[in-house]
C-alpha positions in Angstrom: 140.2 80.3 -13.1 137.7 77.4 -13.4 135.4 76.6 -10.4 135.8 72.9 -11.1 138.4 70.2 -12.0 137.9 68.1 -15.0 138.4 64.3 -14.7 140.8 63.1 -17.4 140.4 59.9 -19.4 141.7 59.9 -22.9 138.8 58.1 -24.4 136.5 60.9 -23.3 138.3 63.7 -24.9 139.6 62.5 -28.2 138.0 61.2 -31.5 141.3 59.6 -32.5 140.2 56.0 -31.8 136.4 56.4 -32.0 134.3 58.9 -33.7 131.0 59.0 -31.7 129.1 61.8 -30.1 130.5 61.4 -26.7 134.1 61.7 -27.9 133.4 64.6 -30.2 131.6 66.5 -27.3 134.6 65.8 -25.0 137.1 66.9 -27.6 135.1 70.2 -28.1 134.7 70.5 -24.3 138.4 70.4 -23.8 138.9 72.9 -26.6 136.3 75.2 -24.8 138.1 74.8 -21.4 141.4 75.7 -23.1 139.9 78.8 -24.9 138.2 80.0 -21.7 141.6 79.7 -19.7 143.6 81.6 -22.4 141.1 84.6 -22.0 143.0 85.2 -18.7 146.1 86.7 -20.4 147.8 87.3 -17.0 147.5 83.8 -15.6 145.9 81.1 -18.0 145.4 78.1 -16.0 143.3 74.9 -16.6 142.6 72.3 -13.8 142.3 68.6 -14.2 142.4 65.5 -12.0 143.0 61.8 -12.3 144.6 58.8 -10.8 148.2 59.3 -11.9 150.7 61.2 -9.7 151.5 63.4 -12.7 149.4 64.9 -15.5 149.4 62.3 -18.4 151.4 63.3 -21.3 148.4 62.7 -23.6 146.5 65.3 -21.8 149.3 67.9 -22.2 149.4 67.1 -25.9 145.6 67.5 -26.4 145.9 70.9 -24.6 148.7 71.9 -26.8 146.8 70.8 -29.9 143.9 73.1 -28.6 146.1 76.0 -28.4 146.6 76.1 -24.7 149.8 77.7 -23.6 149.2 78.3 -19.9 149.6 76.4 -16.7 148.2 73.0 -16.2 147.2 72.3 -12.6 146.9 68.6 -11.9 145.2 66.9 -8.9 146.0 63.3 -8.2 142.9 61.9 -6.6 144.7 58.9 -4.9 147.1 61.2 -3.1 146.3 61.9 0.6 143.9 64.9 0.7 143.5 64.6 -3.0 139.8 64.7 -3.0 139.7 67.8 -0.6 142.0 69.8 -3.1 139.5 69.2 -5.9 136.4 70.9 -4.5 134.1 70.0 -7.5 135.1 67.1 -10.0 133.6 67.1 -13.3 133.3 63.6 -14.7 132.5 63.2 -18.4 129.7 60.6 -17.8 127.2 59.8 -15.0 129.4 59.7 -11.9 130.1 56.1 -11.1 129.3 54.2 -7.8 133.0 53.5 -7.5 134.0 57.2 -7.7 131.3 58.2 -5.0 132.7 55.4 -2.7 136.2 56.6 -3.3 135.1 60.0 -2.3 133.3 58.7 0.9 136.5 56.8 1.8 138.2 60.1 1.8 135.2 62.0 3.5 131.7 62.3 2.1 132.0 66.1 2.4 135.4 66.3 0.7 134.2 67.3 -2.7 131.3 67.3 -5.1 130.9 65.2 -8.2 129.4 66.7 -11.3 128.6 64.2 -14.1 127.0 64.3 -17.6 124.4 62.3 -19.3 125.2 60.7 -22.7 123.5 57.5 -23.9 120.9 56.2 -21.3 119.6 53.2 -23.0 122.2 50.6 -22.2 122.1 48.3 -19.2 125.2 49.8 -17.8 124.0 53.3 -18.0 120.6 52.6 -16.3 122.4 50.8 -13.6 124.5 53.8 -13.1 121.5 56.1 -13.0 119.7 53.8 -10.5 122.7 54.0 -8.2 122.3 57.8 -7.9 119.2 57.2 -5.8 121.3 55.9 -2.9 124.3 56.7 -0.8 127.2 57.5 -1.1 125.9 60.0 -3.5 125.0 63.3 -1.8 122.9 66.3 -2.4 126.0 68.3 -3.2 126.5 66.2 -6.3 124.9 66.6 -9.7 124.2 64.9 -13.0 123.9 67.4 -15.8 121.1 66.4 -18.1 121.6 67.5 -21.6 118.0 67.7 -22.5 114.6 67.6 -21.0 114.1 64.1 -22.3 117.2 63.0 -20.5 116.2 64.5 -17.3 112.7 63.0 -17.4 114.2 59.5 -17.9 116.8 60.1 -15.2 114.0 61.1 -12.8 111.9 58.2 -13.7 114.7 55.7 -13.0 115.8 57.3 -9.7 112.2 57.8 -8.4 111.3 54.2 -9.3 114.4 53.0 -7.4 113.5 55.1 -4.3 109.9 53.7 -4.3 111.2 50.1 -4.6 113.6 50.7 -1.6 110.9 52.5 0.4 108.4 49.6 -0.1 110.9 46.9 0.7 112.8 48.5 3.6 110.6 51.3 4.8 113.4 53.8 3.9 112.2 57.4 3.9 115.5 59.4 3.6 117.4 59.3 0.3 120.1 61.6 -1.2 118.7 64.2 -3.6 121.3 64.5 -6.4 120.9 67.8 -8.4 119.6 67.4 -12.0 120.1 70.6 -13.9 119.6 70.8 -17.7 122.5 72.1 -19.4 122.8 71.3 -23.2 125.8 70.2 -25.0 127.8 73.0 -26.7 129.2 73.6 -30.2 132.1 75.8 -31.3 130.1 77.9 -33.8 133.2 79.5 -35.2 134.2 76.1 -36.7 131.2 76.3 -38.8 131.1 79.9 -40.0 129.6 79.7 -43.5 131.8 81.1 -46.4 130.6 81.3 -50.0 134.1 80.6 -51.5 134.5 77.5 -49.3 130.9 76.5 -50.3 131.8 76.6 -54.0 135.1 74.6 -53.5 133.1 72.1 -51.7 130.4 71.7 -54.3 133.1 71.5 -57.1 134.6 68.7 -55.1 131.7 66.5 -55.8 130.7 68.1 -59.1 127.5 69.6 -57.9 125.7 72.2 -60.0 123.9 75.3 -58.6 120.6 73.6 -59.2 121.3 70.4 -57.2 119.5 70.1 -54.0 121.9 68.6 -51.4 120.7 67.0 -48.2 123.3 66.1 -45.6 123.1 63.5 -42.9 126.1 63.3 -40.3 126.4 60.6 -37.8 127.3 56.9 -37.4 126.3 55.0 -40.5 124.4 52.3 -38.8 120.8 51.5 -39.3 120.4 49.8 -35.8 122.2 52.2 -33.6 121.7 55.7 -34.9 118.9 56.2 -37.5 117.4 53.7 -39.9 117.8 55.5 -43.1 114.8 53.9 -44.9 112.3 56.8 -44.1 114.9 59.3 -45.1 115.5 57.5 -48.4 111.7 57.2 -49.0 111.4 61.0 -48.4 114.3 61.9 -50.8 112.9 59.7 -53.5 109.5 61.3 -53.2 111.4 64.7 -53.4 113.2 63.6 -56.5 109.9 62.6 -58.2 108.2 65.8 -57.1 110.9 68.3 -58.1 112.4 66.8 -61.3 114.1 70.3 -62.1 116.5 69.8 -59.3 118.8 66.8 -58.9 118.6 65.3 -55.4 121.9 64.5 -53.8 122.3 62.9 -50.4 125.7 63.3 -48.6 126.1 60.8 -45.8 128.9 61.8 -43.7 130.2 59.3 -41.2 131.8 55.8 -41.0 130.3 52.3 -41.6 131.3 50.0 -38.8 131.8 47.0 -41.2 131.3 46.0 -44.8 128.0 44.2 -44.1 126.3 47.3 -42.9 127.9 49.2 -45.8 126.4 46.8 -48.2 123.0 47.1 -46.4 123.0 50.9 -46.9 123.9 50.5 -50.6 121.2 48.0 -51.2 118.6 50.2 -49.6 119.7 53.2 -51.7 119.1 51.2 -54.9 115.9 49.6 -53.8 114.2 52.6 -52.2 115.7 55.8 -53.7 117.0 54.9 -57.3 116.6 58.5 -58.4 118.7 60.0 -55.7 122.4 60.4 -56.0 124.2 59.1 -52.9 127.7 60.2 -51.9 129.4 58.9 -48.8 131.8 61.2 -47.0 134.5 59.8 -44.8 133.8 61.4 -41.3 137.3 60.7 -40.2 138.7 62.9 -43.1 138.6 66.4 -41.5 138.8 68.1 -44.8 135.8 66.0 -46.3 133.9 66.5 -43.2 134.2 70.3 -43.2 133.4 70.3 -47.0 130.2 68.4 -46.5 128.8 71.2 -44.2 129.7 73.8 -46.7 128.2 71.9 -49.7 124.8 71.2 -48.2 121.5 73.0 -48.7 119.8 71.3 -45.8 120.6 69.0 -42.9 118.5 65.9 -42.4 118.5 63.6 -39.3 115.7 61.2 -38.8 116.9 59.8 -35.5 114.7 57.0 -34.3 116.9 55.3 -31.6 116.7 55.3 -27.9 120.4 55.5 -27.5 120.2 59.1 -28.5 119.5 61.7 -25.7 120.8 64.9 -27.1 122.1 64.9 -30.7 125.1 67.2 -31.4 124.9 67.2 -35.3 121.8 69.5 -35.6 123.7 72.1 -33.6 126.6 71.9 -35.9 124.2 72.1 -38.8 122.5 75.2 -37.4 126.0 76.7 -36.8 126.8 76.0 -40.4 123.7 78.1 -41.4 121.8 75.2 -42.6 118.0 74.7 -42.1 117.6 71.4 -40.3 114.9 68.8 -40.7 114.9 66.4 -37.8 112.7 63.9 -36.1 110.8 65.3 -33.1 112.9 63.1 -30.8 114.5 63.4 -27.4 117.1 66.3 -27.4 116.2 67.5 -30.9 113.0 69.0 -29.1 115.1 71.3 -27.1 117.6 72.5 -29.7 115.4 73.0 -32.9 112.7 75.5 -32.9 110.1 74.1 -35.1 109.5 76.3 -38.3 112.0 78.9 -37.1 115.4 77.3 -37.1 114.2 74.2 -38.7 111.5 71.6 -38.8 110.7 68.8 -36.3 108.9 65.9 -37.9 106.3 64.1 -35.5 107.3 60.7 -34.3 105.2 57.9 -32.8 105.8 55.0 -30.3 103.5 52.3 -29.0 101.7 53.4 -25.9 103.1 52.1 -22.6 99.8 50.2 -21.8 100.3 48.1 -25.0 103.3 46.3 -23.3 104.9 46.0 -26.8 108.4 46.4 -25.4 108.4 44.1 -22.4 109.7 41.2 -24.4 112.4 43.2 -26.0 113.6 44.5 -22.6 113.7 41.1 -20.9 115.5 39.5 -23.9 118.1 42.2 -23.5 118.3 41.9 -19.7 118.7 38.1 -19.7 121.3 38.4 -22.6 119.3 36.6 -25.1 119.6 39.6 -27.4 122.8 41.9 -27.6 122.5 45.7 -26.9 122.6 46.3 -30.6 119.7 44.0 -31.3 117.7 45.5 -28.5 118.1 49.2 -29.6 117.7 48.2 -33.2 114.4 46.4 -32.6 113.1 49.2 -30.5 114.0 51.6 -33.4 112.0 49.5 -35.8 108.8 50.6 -34.0 109.6 54.4 -34.0 107.6 55.9 -36.7 108.6 59.3 -38.3 105.6 60.9 -40.0 106.3 60.3 -43.7 103.9 62.7 -45.1 105.1 65.6 -43.0 108.7 64.7 -43.8 108.2 64.7 -47.6 106.3 67.9 -47.5 108.9 69.9 -45.6 111.6 68.7 -47.9 109.6 69.6 -51.0 108.9 73.1 -49.6 112.6 73.7 -48.8 113.6 72.5 -52.2 111.1 74.8 -54.0 111.7 77.8 -51.9 115.5 78.2 -51.7 115.3 81.8 -50.3 113.1 80.6 -47.4 115.5 77.7 -46.7 118.4 80.3 -46.5 116.4 82.5 -44.2 115.7 79.6 -41.9 119.4 78.8 -41.9 120.4 82.3 -40.9 117.9 82.2 -37.9 119.4 78.8 -37.1 122.9 80.1 -36.7 121.8 83.1 -34.7 119.9 80.7 -32.4 123.1 78.6 -31.9 125.3 81.6 -31.2 122.8 82.9 -28.5 122.2 79.6 -26.7 124.6 76.7 -27.6 128.0 78.1 -28.3 130.6 76.8 -25.7 131.2 80.4 -24.6 127.5 80.3 -23.3 127.6 76.7 -22.0 130.9 76.7 -20.0 129.7 79.5 -17.7 126.7 77.4 -16.8 129.0 74.5 -15.7 131.1 77.0 -13.6 127.9 78.4 -12.0 126.7 74.9 -11.2 130.1 74.0 -9.7 129.8 77.2 -7.4 126.3 76.1 -6.3 127.4 72.5 -5.6 130.4 73.9 -3.5 128.0 76.1 -1.5 125.7 73.2 -0.9 128.6 71.0 0.3 130.1 73.6 2.6 126.7 74.4 4.2 126.1 70.7 4.9 129.7 70.3 6.3 129.1 73.4 8.6 126.0 71.7 9.9 127.5 68.2 10.2 131.4 68.2 10.6 131.2 64.4 10.5 131.0 64.7 6.8 134.7 65.3 6.8 135.4 62.0 8.5 136.4 59.1 6.3 133.8 56.3 5.7 134.8 52.7 5.0 134.4 51.4 1.5 132.6 48.2 2.6 132.7 46.5 -0.9 136.4 47.3 -1.6 138.2 46.9 1.9 141.8 46.7 2.6 142.6 43.0 1.4 144.8 42.6 4.4 141.8 43.3 6.6 139.3 41.2 4.5 141.5 38.2 4.3 143.5 38.6 7.6 142.0 35.2 8.8 143.6 33.4 5.9 147.2 33.9 7.5 148.8 32.3 10.5 149.9 35.5 11.9 149.9 39.3 11.2 152.9 41.5 10.9 152.6 44.9 12.5 155.0 47.8 13.2 156.1 46.2 16.6 157.0 42.8 14.9 160.8 42.2 15.4 162.8 41.8 12.2 166.3 40.8 11.4 167.9 41.4 8.0 170.5 39.1 6.5 174.0 40.7 6.4 174.1 40.1 2.6 170.6 41.4 1.8 171.9 44.0 -0.6 173.8 41.4 -2.7 170.8 39.0 -2.6 168.5 41.8 -3.8 170.9 42.7 -6.7 170.8 39.1 -7.9 167.1 38.8 -8.0 165.6 42.3 -8.3 165.5 42.1 -12.2 163.4 39.0 -12.3 159.9 39.9 -13.8 158.1 37.7 -11.2 159.7 39.9 -8.5 159.2 43.4 -10.0 155.9 43.1 -12.0 154.0 44.9 -9.2 156.6 47.8 -8.8 155.3 51.2 -9.1 156.6 54.6 -7.8 153.6 55.1 -5.8 153.2 51.5 -4.6 156.8 50.7 -3.8 159.8 50.0 -6.1 163.6 49.9 -6.2 164.1 53.2 -4.5 161.9 52.1 -1.6 163.7 48.8 -1.2 167.1 50.7 -1.3 166.1 52.9 1.6 165.0 49.8 3.7 168.3 47.8 2.9 170.4 50.8 3.8 168.7 51.0 7.1 168.7 47.2 7.7 171.5 47.2 10.2 169.6 49.4 12.7 166.1 48.0 11.9 165.1 45.9 14.8 161.3 46.3 14.4 159.2 46.9 11.3 158.6 50.4 12.8 162.3 51.3 12.6 161.9 51.0 8.7 158.6 52.8 8.3 159.7 55.9 10.2 162.1 56.6 7.3 159.2 57.4 5.0 156.7 60.1 4.9 153.3 59.0 6.4 151.6 58.6 3.0 154.5 56.3 1.7 154.5 54.1 4.7 152.1 51.7 3.3 154.3 51.2 0.3 157.3 50.6 2.6 155.3 48.0 4.5 154.6 46.1 1.4 158.3 46.2 0.4 159.3 44.9 3.8 156.9 42.0 3.3 158.3 41.4 -0.1 161.9 41.4 1.4 160.7 38.8 3.9 159.1 36.8 1.1 162.4 36.6 -0.7 164.4 35.8 2.4 166.2 39.2 2.6 165.1 39.4 6.2 163.1 37.3 8.7 160.4 38.1 11.3 161.0 37.1 14.9 158.2 35.8 17.1 155.1 37.4 15.2 152.0 37.3 17.2 149.7 34.3 16.1 146.3 35.1 14.8 143.6 33.9 17.0 
């Protein structure tokens, strides 16, 4: 049984609507959880949490698609005691301030939050990271950093925030959220190389045995993933240097619009006229899989600050391809230079040059969009062209060497990055966080006391002074004898029922109240007919009944 519950949001675990690294990782993570649960033949179980009272049908369908045939245990976090039952909640992004405040409103020590880094360059992501420096985050929470580069960035933002608060307020005590490094995983079995499949893939695109095929996989955007110009220049140099081998570039992904597609095509013609370019639809599963089989080498010259890990080099190594990548962020951790592939040196302006301050301010003040911001930053990222060209020429001229590198790459992935290796690290972290939390609660039982959510209080407390008088359980009430008939005549009006919800109050709640109306002399007489955690819904329905003149309050105490 898993030591943590996974928070469900459809966007985080499916590539159906969006094909990006975050969604692809989430899809494979769900598969890994399903696979791991099914290893327990006696009692396969997977544990999830969310805001709905019942597990969403979309989650059930995703698990069925992943081959899960066991028990789905679902924790609704908004139910009374919901947080306490979770223990450790895995959130598929940096844990949000709202989620931490919700936890504190239940009790700071009720559970641990365990989040994950993805893109860290956007204003929203940086604001989320900065928030981790302060309460209501706790030392029994964690942000899993997928690479050393991600962890260093997170630490810089958190440490800077702590310094600022310390200087301005004199604060000396801050929560210390845990920042372990656990890489993303890959299902290596999906990429198992096969000679027959390779031949079929190369036949699909009429590739000859002598053709040298370089594969790029990712979003086909020059501003938000990798500007292809350096790659095109290197492939053109390769085509000139090794005329005996036709140079093919497979680009597997999707263009966001026709304008960017046109920009890629113009660059191909202008920069690499001797290279044959083939676009592979990244949403077509058959084409996508065939591209991995057809390639001789994987090439990714990522130059963008939005990248913090990079999943595609892992997939390439799992497919037994030698990888040639920029020496950039997470690639530094996954690709062993000259053993499982080659990392090409990259260069940025030194911080003291202040070359990026204008770019940051323009984005902060919304003069430039996020796309322009990261795109302009990427234009100053240099990938060593001489080294890139030399590596590609060497791999093209020494195919046996390239294949040997590919075999080492797959072995490396199986040992360090397969989900069967990664998920146990998540579970070990959850156990550690649970231990930290229980130890803290043992020393300070007040951590199990609910804390007010000051920015999101009960609106009837926040706006109490707006009304003439409050209505409480002791308020006298008198129902109209024909309340049932009145309700029947108006209950289908959209302006009456638009706020109905089984958890918030609906027809069933009103039916109980009307049935008890003859013996309801005070508001409390109606509330006692409901379980404690449903009484707030009942109170709202009593107020609705009074609003619609099904009942009237007698002598309410006037607010002072």
